[in-house]
Wavefront OBJ file of the C-alpha trace (Angstrom):
o trace
v 52.003 -202.151 11.296
v 52.285 -200.227 13.848
v 49.461 -198.419 15.862
v 50.389 -195.148 17.471
v 48.219 -193.239 19.976
v 48.948 -189.750 19.922
v 47.941 -186.733 22.568
v 47.944 -183.195 21.335
v 46.507 -179.856 21.985
v 44.393 -179.029 19.543
v 46.009 -175.843 18.073
v 48.394 -178.551 17.194
v 46.227 -180.934 15.598
v 47.572 -179.569 11.804
v 50.576 -180.065 12.496
v 50.509 -183.605 13.593
v 48.109 -184.378 11.143
v 50.696 -183.700 8.407
v 53.314 -185.320 10.054
v 50.878 -188.392 10.222
v 49.473 -187.939 6.614
v 53.404 -187.441 5.518
v 54.475 -190.767 6.795
v 50.666 -192.482 5.306
v 49.450 -192.876 8.800
v 45.787 -194.270 8.307
v 43.659 -192.345 11.151
v 41.401 -194.948 12.484
v 39.776 -192.608 15.601
v 40.708 -189.725 17.030
v 38.486 -187.793 19.626
v 38.534 -185.575 22.706
v 40.004 -186.332 25.791
v 37.454 -187.314 28.536
v 37.859 -184.557 31.380
v 41.131 -183.088 29.875
v 41.892 -180.136 26.473
v 43.445 -182.814 25.036
v 42.340 -184.447 21.589
v 43.761 -188.198 20.549
v 44.367 -189.029 17.288
v 44.598 -193.505 16.665
v 46.466 -194.548 13.618
v 47.786 -197.026 11.784
v 51.294 -196.340 10.610
v 53.664 -198.974 8.552
v 56.059 -199.852 10.364
v 59.358 -198.220 7.092
v 57.899 -194.699 7.434
v 57.951 -194.970 11.361
v 61.686 -194.352 11.529
v 62.121 -190.683 13.488
v 58.349 -189.811 13.407
v 59.403 -189.093 17.342
v 61.723 -186.086 16.157
v 58.778 -185.118 13.269
v 56.485 -184.742 15.411
v 57.870 -183.215 18.546
v 59.295 -180.244 16.082
v 56.323 -179.932 14.384
v 54.164 -179.291 17.884
v 57.133 -177.910 19.284
v 56.919 -180.669 22.331
v 53.360 -180.538 22.445
v 52.604 -183.545 21.886
v 52.311 -187.112 23.397
v 52.661 -190.522 21.799
v 52.529 -193.921 21.732
v 53.649 -196.787 19.491
v 52.825 -200.782 19.695
v 53.138 -203.771 17.055
v 49.731 -203.831 16.123
v 49.796 -206.335 12.746
v 50.671 -207.195 8.996
v 50.334 -206.138 6.126
v 50.540 -206.526 2.467
v 51.334 -203.171 0.711
v 48.512 -202.155 -1.319
v 51.309 -201.476 -4.582
v 53.091 -203.238 -6.777
v 56.510 -202.505 -7.012
v 57.555 -204.151 -9.979
v 54.441 -202.367 -12.117
v 54.602 -201.838 -15.727
v 54.302 -198.543 -18.096
v 51.427 -199.631 -20.384
v 51.305 -196.028 -21.709
v 51.616 -194.565 -25.872
v 54.376 -194.194 -27.890
v 53.365 -190.096 -26.782
v 52.906 -190.110 -23.410
v 56.061 -191.951 -23.559
v 57.869 -189.160 -25.213
v 56.135 -186.383 -22.952
v 57.032 -188.083 -19.852
v 61.054 -188.562 -21.215
v 63.549 -191.001 -19.381
v 61.213 -191.866 -16.057
v 57.551 -192.277 -17.259
v 56.231 -193.562 -13.563
v 57.608 -191.958 -10.507
v 58.599 -194.418 -8.613
v 55.986 -195.714 -5.453
v 56.628 -196.264 -1.956
v 57.260 -200.193 -1.906
v 59.551 -199.546 -5.013
v 61.751 -196.868 -2.677
v 62.117 -199.048 0.020
v 62.652 -202.713 -1.898
v 65.522 -200.326 -3.462
v 66.937 -198.978 -0.335
v 67.084 -202.812 1.561
v 69.336 -204.107 -2.034
v 70.936 -200.790 -1.739
v 72.305 -201.048 2.364
v 72.929 -205.041 1.437
v 74.825 -203.223 -1.440
v 72.677 -205.658 -4.331
v 71.857 -204.224 -7.765
v 70.087 -201.874 -8.210
v 68.228 -200.262 -10.845
v 69.132 -196.641 -10.585
v 71.256 -194.569 -12.596
v 74.557 -193.435 -10.730
v 75.638 -190.873 -13.199
v 72.486 -189.301 -15.499
v 74.115 -186.851 -17.552
v 77.453 -187.436 -18.312
v 79.902 -185.732 -20.762
v 83.086 -186.866 -21.689
v 86.093 -184.765 -20.745
l 1 2 3 4 5 6 7 8 9 10 11 12 13 14 15 16 17 18 19 20 21 22 23 24 25 26 27 28 29 30 31 32 33 34 35 36 37 38 39 40 41 42 43 44 45 46 47 48 49 50 51 52 53 54 55 56 57 58 59 60 61 62 63 64 65 66 67 68 69 70 71 72 73 74 75 76 77 78 79 80 81 82 83 84 85 86 87 88 89 90 91 92 93 94 95 96 97 98 99 100 101 102 103 104 105 106 107 108 109 110 111 112 113 114 115 116 117 118 119 120 121 122 123 124 125 126 127 128 129 130 131
């Protein structure tokens, strides 16, 4: 987990929160910086979701944002990457081929396996027909 401190004007708060929410950041503290018109947001951000956050924050806030990022601590993911579907036959039929949407822990593992050239559960061809 990374500790992320963001400073921005009040008009940019919504856009900054949008970027943080998209990247699963946990907001710990927020408030108005004494003697200035700047707001600060202190949050914890998973390392896997931190890549490219600088560009996203600057694009969302039109460059009117300052931030600092530093390693904070290790934390185990709350999601189970190997979860099994416990659905009835009717629910399975309704949802189709992909009954459970892949969670972020599973996506992270699949991305690492793909980068290393290892096998993944991903289907290469979805709907193929013979030619």
